PATORFI-247381 format. One record per residue: residue number from 1; residue in three letters; x negated, y, z of N, C-alpha, C, O in turn. Coordinates in nm, 2 decimals, padded with zeros to 4 digits. Layout:
N
atom resi = NUM	resn = ALA	n_c1 = X	n_c2 = Y	n_c3 = Z	ca_c1 = X	ca_c2 = Y	ca_c3 = Z	c_c1 = X	c_c2 = Y	c_c3 = Z	o_c1 = X	o_c2 = Y	o_c3 = Z
...
END
This chain:
68
atom resi = 1	resn = MET	n_c1 = 05.29	n_c2 = -20.12	n_c3 = 06.85	ca_c1 = 05.24	ca_c2 = -20.04	ca_c3 = 06.67	c_c1 = 05.36	c_c2 = -19.93	c_c3 = 06.65	o_c1 = 05.47	o_c2 = -19.94	o_c3 = 06.69
atom resi = 2	resn = ASN	n_c1 = 05.27	n_c2 = -19.80	n_c3 = 06.55	ca_c1 = 05.37	ca_c2 = -19.72	ca_c3 = 06.59	c_c1 = 05.41	c_c2 = -19.76	c_c3 = 06.45	o_c1 = 05.36	o_c2 = -19.86	o_c3 = 06.39
atom resi = 3	resn = GLU	n_c1 = 05.53	n_c2 = -19.66	n_c3 = 06.39	ca_c1 = 05.59	ca_c2 = -19.65	ca_c3 = 06.20	c_c1 = 05.50	c_c2 = -19.67	c_c3 = 06.11	o_c1 = 05.52	o_c2 = -19.75	o_c3 = 06.02
atom resi = 4	resn = LYS	n_c1 = 05.37	n_c2 = -19.58	n_c3 = 06.13	ca_c1 = 05.31	ca_c2 = -19.59	ca_c3 = 05.99	c_c1 = 05.26	c_c2 = -19.69	c_c3 = 05.97	o_c1 = 05.21	o_c2 = -19.73	o_c3 = 05.87
atom resi = 5	resn = PHE	n_c1 = 05.27	n_c2 = -19.76	n_c3 = 06.11	ca_c1 = 05.18	ca_c2 = -19.91	ca_c3 = 06.10	c_c1 = 05.30	c_c2 = -20.00	c_c3 = 06.03	o_c1 = 05.30	o_c2 = -20.08	o_c3 = 05.94
atom resi = 6	resn = GLU	n_c1 = 05.36	n_c2 = -19.96	n_c3 = 06.09	ca_c1 = 05.50	ca_c2 = -20.07	ca_c3 = 06.05	c_c1 = 05.55	c_c2 = -20.06	c_c3 = 05.90	o_c1 = 05.61	o_c2 = -20.14	o_c3 = 05.84
atom resi = 7	resn = ASP	n_c1 = 05.51	n_c2 = -19.94	n_c3 = 05.85	ca_c1 = 05.53	ca_c2 = -19.90	ca_c3 = 05.73	c_c1 = 05.47	c_c2 = -19.95	c_c3 = 05.60	o_c1 = 05.52	o_c2 = -19.98	o_c3 = 05.49
atom resi = 8	resn = ALA	n_c1 = 05.34	n_c2 = -19.94	n_c3 = 05.65	ca_c1 = 05.24	ca_c2 = -19.98	ca_c3 = 05.60	c_c1 = 05.21	c_c2 = -20.15	c_c3 = 05.56	o_c1 = 05.16	o_c2 = -20.20	o_c3 = 05.47
atom resi = 9	resn = ILE	n_c1 = 05.25	n_c2 = -20.19	n_c3 = 05.65	ca_c1 = 05.29	ca_c2 = -20.33	ca_c3 = 05.68	c_c1 = 05.38	c_c2 = -20.41	c_c3 = 05.54	o_c1 = 05.33	o_c2 = -20.49	o_c3 = 05.46
atom resi = 10	resn = LYS	n_c1 = 05.49	n_c2 = -20.38	n_c3 = 05.54	ca_c1 = 05.60	ca_c2 = -20.32	ca_c3 = 05.48	c_c1 = 05.58	c_c2 = -20.33	c_c3 = 05.33	o_c1 = 05.62	o_c2 = -20.42	o_c3 = 05.26
atom resi = 11	resn = LEU	n_c1 = 05.49	n_c2 = -20.20	n_c3 = 05.28	ca_c1 = 05.49	ca_c2 = -20.18	ca_c3 = 05.19	c_c1 = 05.34	c_c2 = -20.32	c_c3 = 05.06	o_c1 = 05.33	o_c2 = -20.33	o_c3 = 04.94
atom resi = 12	resn = LEU	n_c1 = 05.26	n_c2 = -20.39	n_c3 = 05.18	ca_c1 = 05.16	ca_c2 = -20.46	ca_c3 = 05.16	c_c1 = 05.22	c_c2 = -20.60	c_c3 = 05.18	o_c1 = 05.15	o_c2 = -20.69	o_c3 = 05.13
atom resi = 13	resn = LYS	n_c1 = 05.30	n_c2 = -20.63	n_c3 = 05.23	ca_c1 = 05.36	ca_c2 = -20.74	ca_c3 = 05.17	c_c1 = 05.40	c_c2 = -20.78	c_c3 = 05.02	o_c1 = 05.42	o_c2 = -20.89	o_c3 = 04.97
atom resi = 14	resn = LYS	n_c1 = 05.42	n_c2 = -20.61	n_c3 = 04.96	ca_c1 = 05.48	ca_c2 = -20.64	ca_c3 = 04.82	c_c1 = 05.40	c_c2 = -20.67	c_c3 = 04.74	o_c1 = 05.44	o_c2 = -20.70	o_c3 = 04.63
atom resi = 15	resn = ALA	n_c1 = 05.25	n_c2 = -20.70	n_c3 = 04.78	ca_c1 = 05.12	ca_c2 = -20.75	ca_c3 = 04.72	c_c1 = 05.04	c_c2 = -20.84	c_c3 = 04.74	o_c1 = 04.92	o_c2 = -20.84	o_c3 = 04.71
atom resi = 16	resn = VAL	n_c1 = 05.12	n_c2 = -20.93	n_c3 = 04.80	ca_c1 = 05.16	ca_c2 = -21.04	ca_c3 = 04.90	c_c1 = 05.16	c_c2 = -21.18	c_c3 = 04.70	o_c1 = 05.26	o_c2 = -21.23	o_c3 = 04.64
atom resi = 17	resn = LYS	n_c1 = 05.03	n_c2 = -21.18	n_c3 = 04.68	ca_c1 = 05.01	ca_c2 = -21.33	ca_c3 = 04.64	c_c1 = 04.98	c_c2 = -21.48	c_c3 = 04.64	o_c1 = 04.86	o_c2 = -21.50	o_c3 = 04.67
atom resi = 18	resn = HIS	n_c1 = 05.06	n_c2 = -21.61	n_c3 = 04.58	ca_c1 = 05.01	ca_c2 = -21.69	ca_c3 = 04.61	c_c1 = 04.93	c_c2 = -21.76	c_c3 = 04.49	o_c1 = 04.97	o_c2 = -21.75	o_c3 = 04.38
atom resi = 19	resn = SER	n_c1 = 04.86	n_c2 = -21.80	n_c3 = 04.52	ca_c1 = 04.70	ca_c2 = -21.84	ca_c3 = 04.47	c_c1 = 04.75	c_c2 = -21.99	c_c3 = 04.44	o_c1 = 04.83	o_c2 = -22.06	o_c3 = 04.51
atom resi = 20	resn = HIS	n_c1 = 04.66	n_c2 = -22.03	n_c3 = 04.29	ca_c1 = 04.75	ca_c2 = -22.14	ca_c3 = 04.27	c_c1 = 04.59	c_c2 = -22.21	c_c3 = 04.33	o_c1 = 04.59	o_c2 = -22.33	o_c3 = 04.37
atom resi = 21	resn = LEU	n_c1 = 04.47	n_c2 = -22.16	n_c3 = 04.35	ca_c1 = 04.39	ca_c2 = -22.26	ca_c3 = 04.44	c_c1 = 04.40	c_c2 = -22.29	c_c3 = 04.62	o_c1 = 04.40	o_c2 = -22.19	o_c3 = 04.70
atom resi = 22	resn = ASP	n_c1 = 04.41	n_c2 = -22.38	n_c3 = 04.67	ca_c1 = 04.44	ca_c2 = -22.47	ca_c3 = 04.74	c_c1 = 04.56	c_c2 = -22.34	c_c3 = 04.80	o_c1 = 04.54	o_c2 = -22.27	o_c3 = 04.89
atom resi = 23	resn = ASN	n_c1 = 04.67	n_c2 = -22.34	n_c3 = 04.73	ca_c1 = 04.82	ca_c2 = -22.28	ca_c3 = 04.80	c_c1 = 04.77	c_c2 = -22.23	c_c3 = 04.89	o_c1 = 04.79	o_c2 = -22.27	o_c3 = 05.00
atom resi = 24	resn = GLN	n_c1 = 04.66	n_c2 = -22.08	n_c3 = 04.88	ca_c1 = 04.61	ca_c2 = -21.99	ca_c3 = 04.94	c_c1 = 04.71	c_c2 = -21.87	c_c3 = 04.90	o_c1 = 04.76	o_c2 = -21.88	o_c3 = 04.79
atom resi = 25	resn = LYS	n_c1 = 04.77	n_c2 = -21.74	n_c3 = 05.00	ca_c1 = 04.70	ca_c2 = -21.64	ca_c3 = 04.98	c_c1 = 04.67	c_c2 = -21.55	c_c3 = 05.01	o_c1 = 04.60	o_c2 = -21.55	o_c3 = 05.10
atom resi = 26	resn = HIS	n_c1 = 04.71	n_c2 = -21.38	n_c3 = 04.95	ca_c1 = 04.63	ca_c2 = -21.28	ca_c3 = 04.93	c_c1 = 04.68	c_c2 = -21.16	c_c3 = 04.92	o_c1 = 04.75	o_c2 = -21.17	o_c3 = 04.82
atom resi = 27	resn = VAL	n_c1 = 04.69	n_c2 = -21.07	n_c3 = 04.96	ca_c1 = 04.67	ca_c2 = -20.91	ca_c3 = 04.90	c_c1 = 04.66	c_c2 = -20.89	c_c3 = 04.80	o_c1 = 04.55	o_c2 = -20.85	o_c3 = 04.77
atom resi = 28	resn = ASP	n_c1 = 04.73	n_c2 = -20.90	n_c3 = 04.71	ca_c1 = 04.65	ca_c2 = -20.83	ca_c3 = 04.50	c_c1 = 04.68	c_c2 = -20.70	c_c3 = 04.46	o_c1 = 04.77	o_c2 = -20.66	o_c3 = 04.39
atom resi = 29	resn = PHE	n_c1 = 04.60	n_c2 = -20.63	n_c3 = 04.49	ca_c1 = 04.62	ca_c2 = -20.50	ca_c3 = 04.39	c_c1 = 04.65	c_c2 = -20.41	c_c3 = 04.26	o_c1 = 04.66	o_c2 = -20.30	o_c3 = 04.22
atom resi = 30	resn = SER	n_c1 = 04.66	n_c2 = -20.62	n_c3 = 04.17	ca_c1 = 04.65	ca_c2 = -20.56	ca_c3 = 04.02	c_c1 = 04.79	c_c2 = -20.59	c_c3 = 04.03	o_c1 = 04.85	o_c2 = -20.59	o_c3 = 03.92
atom resi = 31	resn = LEU	n_c1 = 04.90	n_c2 = -20.64	n_c3 = 04.16	ca_c1 = 05.01	ca_c2 = -20.65	ca_c3 = 04.13	c_c1 = 05.09	c_c2 = -20.54	c_c3 = 04.17	o_c1 = 05.21	o_c2 = -20.54	o_c3 = 04.18
atom resi = 32	resn = VAL	n_c1 = 05.02	n_c2 = -20.46	n_c3 = 04.17	ca_c1 = 05.04	ca_c2 = -20.32	ca_c3 = 04.20	c_c1 = 05.08	c_c2 = -20.19	c_c3 = 04.09	o_c1 = 05.02	o_c2 = -20.22	o_c3 = 03.99
atom resi = 33	resn = ASN	n_c1 = 05.16	n_c2 = -20.07	n_c3 = 04.07	ca_c1 = 05.15	ca_c2 = -20.06	ca_c3 = 03.98	c_c1 = 05.03	c_c2 = -19.92	c_c3 = 03.96	o_c1 = 04.99	o_c2 = -19.90	o_c3 = 04.08
atom resi = 34	resn = ALA	n_c1 = 04.98	n_c2 = -19.86	n_c3 = 03.90	ca_c1 = 04.88	ca_c2 = -19.76	ca_c3 = 03.91	c_c1 = 04.92	c_c2 = -19.63	c_c3 = 03.94	o_c1 = 04.86	o_c2 = -19.54	o_c3 = 04.00
atom resi = 35	resn = ASN	n_c1 = 05.04	n_c2 = -19.62	n_c3 = 03.91	ca_c1 = 05.09	ca_c2 = -19.49	ca_c3 = 03.99	c_c1 = 05.12	c_c2 = -19.46	c_c3 = 04.15	o_c1 = 05.14	o_c2 = -19.36	o_c3 = 04.21
atom resi = 36	resn = HIS	n_c1 = 05.12	n_c2 = -19.61	n_c3 = 04.19	ca_c1 = 05.07	ca_c2 = -19.66	ca_c3 = 04.38	c_c1 = 04.98	c_c2 = -19.65	c_c3 = 04.41	o_c1 = 04.95	o_c2 = -19.59	o_c3 = 04.51
atom resi = 37	resn = LEU	n_c1 = 04.90	n_c2 = -19.73	n_c3 = 04.31	ca_c1 = 04.79	ca_c2 = -19.76	ca_c3 = 04.41	c_c1 = 04.72	c_c2 = -19.72	c_c3 = 04.53	o_c1 = 04.67	o_c2 = -19.79	o_c3 = 04.62
atom resi = 38	resn = ASP	n_c1 = 04.72	n_c2 = -19.57	n_c3 = 04.51	ca_c1 = 04.65	ca_c2 = -19.50	ca_c3 = 04.57	c_c1 = 04.72	c_c2 = -19.50	c_c3 = 04.76	o_c1 = 04.64	o_c2 = -19.49	o_c3 = 04.85
atom resi = 39	resn = GLU	n_c1 = 04.90	n_c2 = -19.51	n_c3 = 04.78	ca_c1 = 04.99	ca_c2 = -19.55	ca_c3 = 04.88	c_c1 = 04.91	c_c2 = -19.71	c_c3 = 04.94	o_c1 = 04.88	o_c2 = -19.75	o_c3 = 05.06
atom resi = 40	resn = TYR	n_c1 = 04.91	n_c2 = -19.79	n_c3 = 04.80	ca_c1 = 04.87	ca_c2 = -19.91	ca_c3 = 04.90	c_c1 = 04.75	c_c2 = -19.93	c_c3 = 04.94	o_c1 = 04.74	o_c2 = -19.99	o_c3 = 05.04
atom resi = 41	resn = LYS	n_c1 = 04.63	n_c2 = -19.89	n_c3 = 04.87	ca_c1 = 04.50	ca_c2 = -19.83	ca_c3 = 04.95	c_c1 = 04.51	c_c2 = -19.76	c_c3 = 05.12	o_c1 = 04.45	o_c2 = -19.76	o_c3 = 05.22
atom resi = 42	resn = LYS	n_c1 = 04.60	n_c2 = -19.72	n_c3 = 05.07	ca_c1 = 04.61	ca_c2 = -19.56	ca_c3 = 05.24	c_c1 = 04.67	c_c2 = -19.69	c_c3 = 05.30	o_c1 = 04.57	o_c2 = -19.74	o_c3 = 05.36
atom resi = 43	resn = ALA	n_c1 = 04.77	n_c2 = -19.76	n_c3 = 05.31	ca_c1 = 04.85	ca_c2 = -19.82	ca_c3 = 05.34	c_c1 = 04.71	c_c2 = -19.98	c_c3 = 05.41	o_c1 = 04.72	o_c2 = -20.03	o_c3 = 05.52
atom resi = 44	resn = MET	n_c1 = 04.64	n_c2 = -20.01	n_c3 = 05.32	ca_c1 = 04.54	ca_c2 = -20.06	ca_c3 = 05.38	c_c1 = 04.47	c_c2 = -20.03	c_c3 = 05.50	o_c1 = 04.47	o_c2 = -20.08	o_c3 = 05.61
atom resi = 45	resn = MET	n_c1 = 04.40	n_c2 = -19.92	n_c3 = 05.45	ca_c1 = 04.27	ca_c2 = -19.85	ca_c3 = 05.52	c_c1 = 04.40	c_c2 = -19.83	c_c3 = 05.66	o_c1 = 04.33	o_c2 = -19.85	o_c3 = 05.76
atom resi = 46	resn = VAL	n_c1 = 04.51	n_c2 = -19.81	n_c3 = 05.70	ca_c1 = 04.59	ca_c2 = -19.82	ca_c3 = 05.84	c_c1 = 04.58	c_c2 = -19.94	c_c3 = 05.90	o_c1 = 04.52	o_c2 = -19.95	o_c3 = 06.01
atom resi = 47	resn = VAL	n_c1 = 04.64	n_c2 = -20.07	n_c3 = 05.85	ca_c1 = 04.64	ca_c2 = -20.14	ca_c3 = 05.92	c_c1 = 04.53	c_c2 = -20.24	c_c3 = 05.95	o_c1 = 04.54	o_c2 = -20.32	o_c3 = 06.04
atom resi = 48	resn = ARG	n_c1 = 04.40	n_c2 = -20.22	n_c3 = 05.85	ca_c1 = 04.26	ca_c2 = -20.22	ca_c3 = 05.87	c_c1 = 04.21	c_c2 = -20.12	c_c3 = 06.01	o_c1 = 04.11	o_c2 = -20.16	o_c3 = 06.07
atom resi = 49	resn = GLU	n_c1 = 04.24	n_c2 = -20.04	n_c3 = 06.03	ca_c1 = 04.20	ca_c2 = -19.93	ca_c3 = 06.14	c_c1 = 04.28	c_c2 = -19.97	c_c3 = 06.25	o_c1 = 04.23	o_c2 = -19.96	o_c3 = 06.37
atom resi = 50	resn = ALA	n_c1 = 04.39	n_c2 = -20.01	n_c3 = 06.23	ca_c1 = 04.42	ca_c2 = -20.10	ca_c3 = 06.37	c_c1 = 04.37	c_c2 = -20.25	c_c3 = 06.46	o_c1 = 04.38	o_c2 = -20.30	o_c3 = 06.57
atom resi = 51	resn = VAL	n_c1 = 04.31	n_c2 = -20.29	n_c3 = 06.32	ca_c1 = 04.21	ca_c2 = -20.45	ca_c3 = 06.39	c_c1 = 04.04	c_c2 = -20.41	c_c3 = 06.41	o_c1 = 03.96	o_c2 = -20.49	o_c3 = 06.45
atom resi = 52	resn = SER	n_c1 = 04.00	n_c2 = -20.27	n_c3 = 06.38	ca_c1 = 03.91	ca_c2 = -20.23	ca_c3 = 06.42	c_c1 = 03.97	c_c2 = -20.11	c_c3 = 06.58	o_c1 = 03.91	o_c2 = -20.06	o_c3 = 06.68
atom resi = 53	resn = GLU	n_c1 = 04.05	n_c2 = -20.11	n_c3 = 06.55	ca_c1 = 04.03	ca_c2 = -20.04	ca_c3 = 06.71	c_c1 = 04.08	c_c2 = -20.16	c_c3 = 06.81	o_c1 = 04.07	o_c2 = -20.15	o_c3 = 06.93
atom resi = 54	resn = GLY	n_c1 = 04.12	n_c2 = -20.26	n_c3 = 06.77	ca_c1 = 04.15	ca_c2 = -20.38	ca_c3 = 06.85	c_c1 = 04.30	c_c2 = -20.34	c_c3 = 06.90	o_c1 = 04.34	o_c2 = -20.32	o_c3 = 07.02
atom resi = 55	resn = GLU	n_c1 = 04.34	n_c2 = -20.33	n_c3 = 06.81	ca_c1 = 04.52	ca_c2 = -20.28	ca_c3 = 06.86	c_c1 = 04.56	c_c2 = -20.42	c_c3 = 06.87	o_c1 = 04.62	o_c2 = -20.45	o_c3 = 06.97
atom resi = 56	resn = LEU	n_c1 = 04.52	n_c2 = -20.53	n_c3 = 06.74	ca_c1 = 04.61	ca_c2 = -20.61	ca_c3 = 06.72	c_c1 = 04.42	c_c2 = -20.66	c_c3 = 06.63	o_c1 = 04.32	o_c2 = -20.60	o_c3 = 06.60
atom resi = 57	resn = THR	n_c1 = 04.46	n_c2 = -20.78	n_c3 = 06.63	ca_c1 = 04.36	ca_c2 = -20.94	ca_c3 = 06.59	c_c1 = 04.36	c_c2 = -20.96	c_c3 = 06.45	o_c1 = 04.47	o_c2 = -20.94	o_c3 = 06.40
atom resi = 58	resn = GLU	n_c1 = 04.27	n_c2 = -20.99	n_c3 = 06.34	ca_c1 = 04.25	ca_c2 = -21.02	ca_c3 = 06.22	c_c1 = 04.38	c_c2 = -21.13	c_c3 = 06.21	o_c1 = 04.50	o_c2 = -21.12	o_c3 = 06.17
atom resi = 59	resn = GLU	n_c1 = 04.32	n_c2 = -21.21	n_c3 = 06.26	ca_c1 = 04.47	ca_c2 = -21.34	ca_c3 = 06.25	c_c1 = 04.63	c_c2 = -21.27	c_c3 = 06.31	o_c1 = 04.73	o_c2 = -21.34	o_c3 = 06.27
atom resi = 60	resn = ASP	n_c1 = 04.66	n_c2 = -21.14	n_c3 = 06.40	ca_c1 = 04.76	ca_c2 = -21.11	ca_c3 = 06.41	c_c1 = 04.78	c_c2 = -21.07	c_c3 = 06.26	o_c1 = 04.87	o_c2 = -21.12	o_c3 = 06.20
atom resi = 61	resn = LEU	n_c1 = 04.65	n_c2 = -20.95	n_c3 = 06.18	ca_c1 = 04.74	ca_c2 = -20.90	ca_c3 = 06.07	c_c1 = 04.76	c_c2 = -21.06	c_c3 = 05.96	o_c1 = 04.85	o_c2 = -21.10	o_c3 = 05.88
atom resi = 62	resn = LYS	n_c1 = 04.71	n_c2 = -21.08	n_c3 = 05.98	ca_c1 = 04.74	ca_c2 = -21.20	ca_c3 = 05.85	c_c1 = 04.88	c_c2 = -21.29	c_c3 = 05.84	o_c1 = 04.94	o_c2 = -21.33	o_c3 = 05.75
atom resi = 63	resn = LYS	n_c1 = 04.88	n_c2 = -21.30	n_c3 = 06.00	ca_c1 = 05.06	ca_c2 = -21.35	ca_c3 = 06.05	c_c1 = 05.16	c_c2 = -21.22	c_c3 = 06.01	o_c1 = 05.28	o_c2 = -21.25	o_c3 = 05.99
atom resi = 64	resn = ARG	n_c1 = 05.13	n_c2 = -21.09	n_c3 = 06.01	ca_c1 = 05.21	ca_c2 = -21.00	ca_c3 = 06.02	c_c1 = 05.22	c_c2 = -20.95	c_c3 = 05.82	o_c1 = 05.32	o_c2 = -20.90	o_c3 = 05.77
atom resi = 65	resn = LEU	n_c1 = 05.10	n_c2 = -20.97	n_c3 = 05.76	ca_c1 = 05.13	ca_c2 = -20.98	ca_c3 = 05.64	c_c1 = 05.20	c_c2 = -21.08	c_c3 = 05.53	o_c1 = 05.22	o_c2 = -21.07	o_c3 = 05.41
atom resi = 66	resn = GLY	n_c1 = 05.22	n_c2 = -21.19	n_c3 = 05.63	ca_c1 = 05.29	ca_c2 = -21.32	ca_c3 = 05.57	c_c1 = 05.13	c_c2 = -21.42	c_c3 = 05.50	o_c1 = 05.17	o_c2 = -21.52	o_c3 = 05.44
atom resi = 67	resn = LEU	n_c1 = 05.00	n_c2 = -21.39	n_c3 = 05.51	ca_c1 = 04.89	ca_c2 = -21.46	ca_c3 = 05.49	c_c1 = 04.87	c_c2 = -21.55	c_c3 = 05.51	o_c1 = 04.82	o_c2 = -21.63	o_c3 = 05.42
atom resi = 68	resn = ILE	n_c1 = 04.91	n_c2 = -21.61	n_c3 = 05.67	ca_c1 = 04.91	ca_c2 = -21.78	ca_c3 = 05.74	c_c1 = 05.06	c_c2 = -21.77	c_c3 = 05.81	o_c1 = 05.10	o_c2 = -21.87	o_c3 = 05.87
END
């Protein structure tokens, strides 16, 4: 992966939230300050594009984000 991807993962990890339901985790943009929301959305597009292009699997992405 490239530096842009790694930076996107690092940023998105800051928006991971533990759910009280079944101890699940998810990316929650409501945790992000409105001034930085566009930055987080762009990061999500970077990682989703990597999955779409087959650079990594959905499961690998979830592991990298700390969701599983």
